[in-house]
N, CA, C and O atoms as a GROMACS GRO file, in nm:
protein
  444
    1MET      N    1   0.084  -0.117   0.000
    1MET     CA    2   0.000   0.000   0.000
    1MET      C    3   0.089   0.123   0.000
    1MET      O    4   0.201   0.119   0.050
    2PHE      N    5   0.040   0.232  -0.055
    2PHE     CA    6   0.118   0.354  -0.062
    2PHE      C    7   0.039   0.469  -0.004
    2PHE      O    8  -0.084   0.463   0.006
    3LEU      N    9   0.110   0.574   0.035
    3LEU     CA   10   0.047   0.692   0.092
    3LEU      C   11   0.034   0.799  -0.014
    3LEU      O   12   0.126   0.818  -0.094
    4LEU      N   13  -0.077   0.867  -0.015
    4LEU     CA   14  -0.100   0.975  -0.111
    4LEU      C   15  -0.116   1.107  -0.038
    4LEU      O   16  -0.168   1.110   0.074
    5GLY      N   17  -0.072   1.214  -0.100
    5GLY     CA   18  -0.098   1.347  -0.048
    5GLY      C   19  -0.245   1.380  -0.070
    5GLY      O   20  -0.319   1.299  -0.126
    6LYS      N   21  -0.288   1.499  -0.027
    6LYS     CA   22  -0.427   1.540  -0.042
    6LYS      C   23  -0.474   1.534  -0.187
    6LYS      O   24  -0.582   1.482  -0.216
    7THR      N   25  -0.392   1.585  -0.277
    7THR     CA   26  -0.430   1.588  -0.418
    7THR      C   27  -0.438   1.447  -0.474
    7THR      O   28  -0.528   1.417  -0.552
    8GLY      N   29  -0.346   1.361  -0.435
    8GLY     CA   30  -0.347   1.223  -0.481
    8GLY      C   31  -0.470   1.148  -0.432
    8GLY      O   32  -0.527   1.068  -0.506
    9LYS      N   33  -0.511   1.175  -0.307
    9LYS     CA   34  -0.632   1.111  -0.253
    9LYS      C   35  -0.755   1.156  -0.331
    9LYS      O   36  -0.842   1.076  -0.361
   10ALA      N   37  -0.761   1.285  -0.363
   10ALA     CA   38  -0.875   1.336  -0.441
   10ALA      C   39  -0.878   1.272  -0.579
   10ALA      O   40  -0.984   1.235  -0.628
   11ALA      N   41  -0.761   1.260  -0.641
   11ALA     CA   42  -0.754   1.199  -0.774
   11ALA      C   43  -0.797   1.053  -0.768
   11ALA      O   44  -0.870   1.006  -0.855
   12LEU      N   45  -0.753   0.983  -0.665
   12LEU     CA   46  -0.789   0.843  -0.650
   12LEU      C   47  -0.938   0.828  -0.628
   12LEU      O   48  -1.000   0.736  -0.683
   13SER      N   49  -0.998   0.915  -0.548
   13SER     CA   50  -1.142   0.912  -0.524
   13SER      C   51  -1.219   0.936  -0.652
   13SER      O   52  -1.317   0.866  -0.681
   14CYS      N   53  -1.176   1.035  -0.730
   14CYS     CA   54  -1.242   1.064  -0.858
   14CYS      C   55  -1.232   0.946  -0.952
   14CYS      O   56  -1.330   0.909  -1.017
   15LEU      N   57  -1.115   0.887  -0.960
   15LEU     CA   58  -1.095   0.773  -1.049
   15LEU      C   59  -1.180   0.655  -1.004
   15LEU      O   60  -1.243   0.589  -1.087
   16ALA      N   61  -1.184   0.628  -0.875
   16ALA     CA   62  -1.262   0.516  -0.824
   16ALA      C   63  -1.410   0.537  -0.852
   16ALA      O   64  -1.480   0.443  -0.893
   17GLY      N   65  -1.459   0.659  -0.831
   17GLY     CA   66  -1.599   0.689  -0.859
   17GLY      C   67  -1.632   0.674  -1.006
   17GLY      O   68  -1.737   0.620  -1.041
   18THR      N   69  -1.545   0.722  -1.090
   18THR     CA   70  -1.567   0.712  -1.235
   18THR      C   71  -1.571   0.567  -1.278
   18THR      O   72  -1.659   0.528  -1.356
   19LEU      N   73  -1.478   0.488  -1.230
   19LEU     CA   74  -1.475   0.346  -1.266
   19LEU      C   75  -1.599   0.273  -1.216
   19LEU      O   76  -1.654   0.188  -1.286
   20ALA      N   77  -1.644   0.307  -1.095
   20ALA     CA   78  -1.763   0.242  -1.041
   20ALA      C   79  -1.886   0.278  -1.124
   20ALA      O   80  -1.967   0.191  -1.156
   21LEU      N   81  -1.899   0.404  -1.159
   21LEU     CA   82  -2.013   0.448  -1.239
   21LEU      C   83  -2.010   0.390  -1.380
   21LEU      O   84  -2.115   0.363  -1.438
   22ALA      N   85  -1.894   0.370  -1.432
   22ALA     CA   86  -1.881   0.318  -1.568
   22ALA      C   87  -1.895   0.166  -1.572
   22ALA      O   88  -1.894   0.106  -1.680
   23GLY      N   89  -1.908   0.103  -1.456
   23GLY     CA   90  -1.920  -0.042  -1.454
   23GLY      C   91  -1.794  -0.110  -1.505
   23GLY      O   92  -1.800  -0.197  -1.592
   24ALA      N   93  -1.681  -0.069  -1.451
   24ALA     CA   94  -1.552  -0.114  -1.503
   24ALA      C   95  -1.507  -0.248  -1.448
   24ALA      O   96  -1.387  -0.270  -1.430
   25ALA      N   97  -1.600  -0.338  -1.422
   25ALA     CA   98  -1.560  -0.471  -1.376
   25ALA      C   99  -1.499  -0.548  -1.493
   25ALA      O  100  -1.557  -0.554  -1.602
   26THR      N  101  -1.384  -0.604  -1.470
   26THR     CA  102  -1.317  -0.681  -1.574
   26THR      C  103  -1.278  -0.817  -1.519
   26THR      O  104  -1.270  -0.835  -1.398
   27THR      N  105  -1.253  -0.910  -1.608
   27THR     CA  106  -1.211  -1.042  -1.563
   27THR      C  107  -1.064  -1.043  -1.523
   27THR      O  108  -1.023  -1.122  -1.439
   28GLN      N  109  -0.986  -0.955  -1.583
   28GLN     CA  110  -0.844  -0.944  -1.548
   28GLN      C  111  -0.821  -0.809  -1.484
   28GLN      O  112  -0.860  -0.705  -1.538
   29ALA      N  113  -0.756  -0.810  -1.369
   29ALA     CA  114  -0.723  -0.684  -1.303
   29ALA      C  115  -0.608  -0.618  -1.377
   29ALA      O  116  -0.505  -0.680  -1.404
   30GLN      N  117  -0.628  -0.491  -1.410
   30GLN     CA  118  -0.521  -0.415  -1.473
   30GLN      C  119  -0.458  -0.326  -1.367
   30GLN      O  120  -0.526  -0.261  -1.288
   31GLU      N  121  -0.326  -0.325  -1.367
   31GLU     CA  122  -0.256  -0.244  -1.270
   31GLU      C  123  -0.240  -0.103  -1.325
   31GLU      O  124  -0.189  -0.082  -1.434
   32ILE      N  125  -0.286  -0.007  -1.247
   32ILE     CA  126  -0.272   0.133  -1.284
   32ILE      C  127  -0.168   0.192  -1.190
   32ILE      O  128  -0.181   0.181  -1.068
   33SER      N  129  -0.068   0.254  -1.245
   33SER     CA  130   0.038   0.312  -1.162
   33SER      C  131  -0.015   0.432  -1.086
   33SER      O  132  -0.110   0.498  -1.128
   34ARG      N  133   0.048   0.460  -0.974
   34ARG     CA  134   0.009   0.578  -0.897
   34ARG      C  135   0.036   0.703  -0.978
   34ARG      O  136  -0.040   0.800  -0.968
   35GLY      N  137   0.141   0.704  -1.058
   35GLY     CA  138   0.168   0.818  -1.145
   35GLY      C  139   0.055   0.844  -1.241
   35GLY      O  140   0.020   0.959  -1.268
   36GLU      N  141  -0.003   0.737  -1.295
   36GLU     CA  142  -0.116   0.753  -1.388
   36GLU      C  143  -0.239   0.807  -1.315
   36GLU      O  144  -0.311   0.891  -1.370
   37VAL      N  145  -0.263   0.760  -1.194
   37VAL     CA  146  -0.376   0.811  -1.115
   37VAL      C  147  -0.358   0.960  -1.089
   37VAL      O  148  -0.451   1.038  -1.108
   38ILE      N  149  -0.240   0.999  -1.047
   38ILE     CA  150  -0.212   1.141  -1.020
   38ILE      C  151  -0.225   1.222  -1.148
   38ILE      O  152  -0.276   1.334  -1.145
   39ALA      N  153  -0.180   1.167  -1.259
   39ALA     CA  154  -0.184   1.238  -1.388
   39ALA      C  155  -0.325   1.276  -1.430
   39ALA      O  156  -0.344   1.372  -1.504
   40THR      N  157  -0.424   1.199  -1.384
   40THR     CA  158  -0.562   1.233  -1.423
   40THR      C  159  -0.602   1.372  -1.374
   40THR      O  160  -0.688   1.436  -1.434
   41THR      N  161  -0.539   1.419  -1.267
   41THR     CA  162  -0.569   1.555  -1.220
   41THR      C  163  -0.512   1.660  -1.314
   41THR      O  164  -0.560   1.773  -1.318
   42CYS      N  165  -0.410   1.625  -1.389
   42CYS     CA  166  -0.348   1.717  -1.485
   42CYS      C  167  -0.434   1.734  -1.610
   42CYS      O  168  -0.430   1.837  -1.676
   43TYR      N  169  -0.513   1.630  -1.640
   43TYR     CA  170  -0.591   1.629  -1.764
   43TYR      C  171  -0.694   1.741  -1.770
   43TYR      O  172  -0.727   1.789  -1.879
   44THR      N  173  -0.746   1.783  -1.655
   44THR     CA  174  -0.847   1.887  -1.654
   44THR      C  175  -0.799   2.013  -1.725
   44THR      O  176  -0.874   2.072  -1.803
   45CYS      N  177  -0.678   2.054  -1.699
   45CYS     CA  178  -0.624   2.176  -1.761
   45CYS      C  179  -0.537   2.147  -1.883
   45CYS      O  180  -0.544   2.217  -1.984
   46HIS      N  181  -0.455   2.042  -1.873
   46HIS     CA  182  -0.356   2.015  -1.978
   46HIS      C  183  -0.404   1.917  -2.084
   46HIS      O  184  -0.328   1.884  -2.176
   47GLY      N  185  -0.528   1.870  -2.073
   47GLY     CA  186  -0.584   1.779  -2.172
   47GLY      C  187  -0.550   1.634  -2.145
   47GLY      O  188  -0.454   1.603  -2.074
   48THR      N  189  -0.629   1.545  -2.203
   48THR     CA  190  -0.607   1.402  -2.188
   48THR      C  191  -0.468   1.365  -2.238
   48THR      O  192  -0.426   1.407  -2.346
   49TYR      N  193  -0.400   1.286  -2.158
   49TYR     CA  194  -0.261   1.246  -2.186
   49TYR      C  195  -0.168   1.366  -2.198
   49TYR      O  196  -0.061   1.357  -2.259
   50GLY      N  197  -0.208   1.480  -2.140
   50GLY     CA  198  -0.122   1.599  -2.141
   50GLY      C  199  -0.123   1.677  -2.270
   50GLY      O  200  -0.040   1.766  -2.289
   51VAL      N  201  -0.216   1.646  -2.361
   51VAL     CA  202  -0.226   1.716  -2.489
   51VAL      C  203  -0.336   1.821  -2.476
   51VAL      O  204  -0.455   1.788  -2.477
   52SER      N  205  -0.297   1.946  -2.463
   52SER     CA  206  -0.391   2.054  -2.438
   52SER      C  207  -0.461   2.100  -2.566
   52SER      O  208  -0.397   2.121  -2.668
   53PRO      N  209  -0.594   2.114  -2.558
   53PRO     CA  210  -0.668   2.164  -2.674
   53PRO      C  211  -0.673   2.316  -2.678
   53PRO      O  212  -0.727   2.373  -2.774
   54GLY      N  213  -0.618   2.383  -2.577
   54GLY     CA  214  -0.632   2.528  -2.570
   54GLY      C  215  -0.504   2.600  -2.538
   54GLY      O  216  -0.395   2.559  -2.578
   55ALA      N  217  -0.520   2.709  -2.463
   55ALA     CA  218  -0.408   2.798  -2.434
   55ALA      C  219  -0.311   2.744  -2.329
   55ALA      O  220  -0.195   2.784  -2.325
   56ILE      N  221  -0.357   2.654  -2.245
   56ILE     CA  222  -0.270   2.596  -2.143
   56ILE      C  223  -0.172   2.501  -2.212
   56ILE      O  224  -0.212   2.425  -2.300
   57PRO      N  225  -0.045   2.505  -2.174
   57PRO     CA  226   0.056   2.425  -2.244
   57PRO      C  227   0.031   2.274  -2.237
   57PRO      O  228  -0.015   2.223  -2.135
   58SER      N  229   0.062   2.206  -2.345
   58SER     CA  230   0.064   2.060  -2.345
   58SER      C  231   0.186   2.016  -2.266
   58SER      O  232   0.290   2.082  -2.267
   59ILE      N  233   0.173   1.904  -2.197
   59ILE     CA  234   0.285   1.855  -2.115
   59ILE      C  235   0.326   1.714  -2.156
   59ILE      O  236   0.402   1.648  -2.084
   60ASN      N  237   0.278   1.668  -2.268
   60ASN     CA  238   0.305   1.531  -2.312
   60ASN      C  239   0.442   1.513  -2.375
   60ASN      O  240   0.484   1.400  -2.398
   61GLU      N  241   0.512   1.620  -2.404
   61GLU     CA  242   0.643   1.608  -2.468
   61GLU      C  243   0.758   1.649  -2.377
   61GLU      O  244   0.867   1.683  -2.423
   62ILE      N  245   0.732   1.646  -2.247
   62ILE     CA  246   0.834   1.683  -2.149
   62ILE      C  247   0.894   1.554  -2.092
   62ILE      O  248   0.822   1.463  -2.054
   63SER      N  249   1.026   1.548  -2.087
   63SER     CA  250   1.093   1.429  -2.033
   63SER      C  251   1.062   1.415  -1.884
   63SER      O  252   1.025   1.512  -1.818
   64ALA      N  253   1.076   1.294  -1.832
   64ALA     CA  254   1.049   1.268  -1.691
   64ALA      C  255   1.136   1.355  -1.601
   64ALA      O  256   1.087   1.410  -1.502
   65ASP      N  257   1.264   1.367  -1.632
   65ASP     CA  258   1.354   1.448  -1.549
   65ASP      C  259   1.312   1.595  -1.550
   65ASP      O  260   1.310   1.660  -1.446
   66ARG      N  261   1.279   1.646  -1.667
   66ARG     CA  262   1.238   1.787  -1.679
   66ARG      C  263   1.105   1.810  -1.607
   66ARG      O  264   1.089   1.911  -1.539
   67MET      N  265   1.010   1.717  -1.622
   67MET     CA  266   0.880   1.730  -1.555
   67MET      C  267   0.898   1.733  -1.404
   67MET      O  268   0.837   1.816  -1.337
   68ALA      N  269   0.980   1.644  -1.351
   68ALA     CA  270   1.005   1.642  -1.207
   68ALA      C  271   1.067   1.773  -1.161
   68ALA      O  272   1.027   1.827  -1.057
   69ALA      N  273   1.163   1.824  -1.235
   69ALA     CA  274   1.227   1.951  -1.199
   69ALA      C  275   1.127   2.066  -1.202
   69ALA      O  276   1.129   2.152  -1.114
   70ILE      N  277   1.041   2.068  -1.302
   70ILE     CA  278   0.940   2.174  -1.313
   70ILE      C  279   0.844   2.168  -1.195
   70ILE      O  280   0.816   2.271  -1.132
   71LEU      N  281   0.793   2.049  -1.163
   71LEU     CA  282   0.698   2.035  -1.052
   71LEU      C  283   0.763   2.072  -0.918
   71LEU      O  284   0.700   2.135  -0.834
   72GLN      N  285   0.889   2.032  -0.899
   72GLN     CA  286   0.959   2.068  -0.776
   72GLN      C  287   0.980   2.219  -0.767
   72GLN      O  288   0.973   2.276  -0.658
   73ALA      N  289   1.007   2.283  -0.880
   73ALA     CA  290   1.025   2.428  -0.881
   73ALA      C  291   0.894   2.499  -0.848
   73ALA      O  292   0.894   2.600  -0.777
   74TYR      N  293   0.782   2.449  -0.899
   74TYR     CA  294   0.651   2.506  -0.862
   74TYR      C  295   0.625   2.487  -0.714
   74TYR      O  296   0.580   2.579  -0.645
   75ARG      N  297   0.654   2.367  -0.664
   75ARG     CA  298   0.628   2.337  -0.523
   75ARG      C  299   0.711   2.426  -0.431
   75ARG      O  300   0.661   2.470  -0.328
   76SER      N  301   0.835   2.453  -0.467
   76SER     CA  302   0.923   2.534  -0.382
   76SER      C  303   0.900   2.684  -0.398
   76SER      O  304   0.949   2.763  -0.317
   77GLY      N  305   0.827   2.723  -0.502
   77GLY     CA  306   0.804   2.865  -0.528
   77GLY      C  307   0.909   2.927  -0.618
   77GLY      O  308   0.901   3.046  -0.648
   78GLN      N  309   1.007   2.848  -0.664
   78GLN     CA  310   1.109   2.900  -0.756
   78GLN      C  311   1.051   2.932  -0.892
   78GLN      O  312   1.101   3.018  -0.964
   79ARG      N  313   0.945   2.862  -0.927
   79ARG     CA  314   0.875   2.887  -1.053
   79ARG      C  315   0.733   2.927  -1.016
   79ARG      O  316   0.669   2.861  -0.933
   80VAL      N  317   0.683   3.034  -1.076
   80VAL     CA  318   0.554   3.089  -1.037
   80VAL      C  319   0.454   3.076  -1.151
   80VAL      O  320   0.487   3.100  -1.267
   81ALA      N  321   0.332   3.037  -1.117
   81ALA     CA  322   0.222   3.030  -1.213
   81ALA      C  323   0.092   3.052  -1.138
   81ALA      O  324   0.091   3.060  -1.015
   82THR      N  325  -0.014   3.061  -1.210
   82THR     CA  326  -0.144   3.089  -1.149
   82THR      C  327  -0.182   2.986  -1.044
   82THR      O  328  -0.208   3.022  -0.929
   83VAL      N  329  -0.187   2.859  -1.080
   83VAL     CA  330  -0.231   2.756  -0.987
   83VAL      C  331  -0.133   2.640  -0.967
   83VAL      O  332  -0.151   2.560  -0.876
   84MET      N  333  -0.030   2.632  -1.048
   84MET     CA  334   0.058   2.515  -1.041
   84MET      C  335   0.130   2.500  -0.907
   84MET      O  336   0.154   2.388  -0.863
   85GLY      N  337   0.165   2.609  -0.843
   85GLY     CA  338   0.229   2.601  -0.712
   85GLY      C  339   0.139   2.534  -0.610
   85GLY      O  340   0.184   2.455  -0.527
   86ARG      N  341   0.010   2.568  -0.616
   86ARG     CA  342  -0.087   2.506  -0.524
   86ARG      C  343  -0.103   2.357  -0.554
   86ARG      O  344  -0.112   2.276  -0.462
   87HIS      N  345  -0.107   2.322  -0.681
   87HIS     CA  346  -0.119   2.180  -0.717
   87HIS      C  347   0.006   2.105  -0.672
   87HIS      O  348  -0.005   2.001  -0.606
   88ALA      N  349   0.122   2.154  -0.708
   88ALA     CA  350   0.247   2.084  -0.679
   88ALA      C  351   0.274   2.073  -0.530
   88ALA      O  352   0.337   1.978  -0.486
   89SER      N  353   0.226   2.170  -0.451
   89SER     CA  354   0.253   2.166  -0.307
   89SER      C  355   0.185   2.048  -0.238
   89SER      O  356   0.222   2.012  -0.127
   90GLY      N  357   0.086   1.988  -0.303
   90GLY     CA  358   0.017   1.874  -0.245
   90GLY      C  359   0.084   1.740  -0.269
   90GLY      O  360   0.035   1.638  -0.222
   91TYR      N  361   0.195   1.739  -0.342
   91TYR     CA  362   0.261   1.613  -0.378
   91TYR      C  363   0.392   1.595  -0.304
   91TYR      O  364   0.465   1.690  -0.279
   92THR      N  365   0.420   1.470  -0.270
   92THR     CA  366   0.549   1.436  -0.211
   92THR      C  367   0.653   1.424  -0.323
   92THR      O  368   0.618   1.424  -0.441
   93ASP      N  369   0.780   1.414  -0.286
   93ASP     CA  370   0.885   1.392  -0.385
   93ASP      C  371   0.858   1.265  -0.466
   93ASP      O  372   0.876   1.263  -0.588
   94GLU      N  373   0.815   1.160  -0.397
   94GLU     CA  374   0.788   1.033  -0.465
   94GLU      C  375   0.672   1.047  -0.564
   94GLU      O  376   0.679   0.994  -0.675
   95GLU      N  377   0.566   1.117  -0.525
   95GLU     CA  378   0.452   1.136  -0.615
   95GLU      C  379   0.491   1.218  -0.737
   95GLU      O  380   0.448   1.189  -0.849
   96ILE      N  381   0.573   1.320  -0.716
   96ILE     CA  382   0.622   1.400  -0.829
   96ILE      C  383   0.704   1.312  -0.924
   96ILE      O  384   0.687   1.318  -1.046
   97ARG      N  385   0.790   1.230  -0.868
   97ARG     CA  386   0.872   1.140  -0.950
   97ARG      C  387   0.783   1.043  -1.029
   97ARG      O  388   0.809   1.017  -1.147
   98GLU      N  389   0.680   0.991  -0.966
   98GLU     CA  390   0.593   0.893  -1.033
   98GLU      C  391   0.509   0.956  -1.144
   98GLU      O  392   0.496   0.896  -1.251
   99VAL      N  393   0.454   1.074  -1.122
   99VAL     CA  394   0.376   1.138  -1.228
   99VAL      C  395   0.468   1.181  -1.342
   99VAL      O  396   0.430   1.175  -1.458
  100ALA      N  397   0.589   1.224  -1.308
  100ALA     CA  398   0.687   1.261  -1.411
  100ALA      C  399   0.725   1.139  -1.494
  100ALA      O  400   0.737   1.148  -1.616
  101GLN      N  401   0.743   1.026  -1.430
  101GLN     CA  402   0.775   0.902  -1.503
  101GLN      C  403   0.661   0.862  -1.595
  101GLN      O  404   0.684   0.816  -1.706
  102TYR      N  405   0.538   0.879  -1.548
  102TYR     CA  406   0.421   0.846  -1.631
  102TYR      C  407   0.420   0.931  -1.758
  102TYR      O  408   0.406   0.879  -1.868
  103PHE      N  409   0.434   1.063  -1.742
  103PHE     CA  410   0.435   1.149  -1.860
  103PHE      C  411   0.558   1.124  -1.947
  103PHE      O  412   0.550   1.137  -2.069
  104GLY      N  413   0.670   1.090  -1.885
  104GLY     CA  414   0.789   1.056  -1.962
  104GLY      C  415   0.768   0.935  -2.052
  104GLY      O  416   0.819   0.929  -2.164
  105LYS      N  417   0.692   0.837  -2.002
  105LYS     CA  418   0.660   0.719  -2.083
  105LYS      C  419   0.569   0.756  -2.199
  105LYS      O  420   0.582   0.701  -2.309
  106LEU      N  421   0.476   0.848  -2.176
  106LEU     CA  422   0.389   0.894  -2.285
  106LEU      C  423   0.472   0.960  -2.394
  106LEU      O  424   0.447   0.941  -2.513
  107GLN      N  425   0.572   1.039  -2.352
  107GLN     CA  426   0.658   1.108  -2.448
  107GLN      C  427   0.730   1.007  -2.536
  107GLN      O  428   0.738   1.025  -2.658
  108LYS      N  429   0.780   0.901  -2.477
  108LYS     CA  430   0.854   0.800  -2.552
  108LYS      C  431   0.765   0.723  -2.648
  108LYS      O  432   0.809   0.679  -2.754
  109ARG      N  433   0.637   0.706  -2.610
  109ARG     CA  434   0.543   0.633  -2.696
  109ARG      C  435   0.480   0.722  -2.802
  109ARG      O  436   0.416   0.673  -2.895
  110GLY      N  437   0.498   0.852  -2.790
  110GLY     CA  438   0.442   0.944  -2.888
  110GLY      C  439   0.294   0.970  -2.870
  110GLY      O  440   0.226   1.007  -2.966
  111LYS      N  441   0.242   0.952  -2.749
  111LYS     CA  442   0.101   0.980  -2.723
  111LYS      C  443   0.075   1.127  -2.731
  111LYS      O  444  -0.038   1.171  -2.712
   0.00000   0.00000   0.00000
């Protein structure tokens, strides 16, 4: 079992509710990484799989190392934006690393 920050718990609750409502019972359990669960909170602004349909930047082409550095800079206040500092402040170092790895894998697959 793993521990989630406030934002991670909210994301997990939203995902669980969505899956329950969608009737997502399957015969084979699929493992969803914690990074993927956390990433669902990014989709609201940055688009599904980090591909933004609007003015907010897409984040699907950022390497895992760069994504982690950006999120840590928002969390520490070294990088300033409208809401990203508040979002990033809810994540632990491990959660930042995991969401960065998830988006890094998307970059490599060309999603």
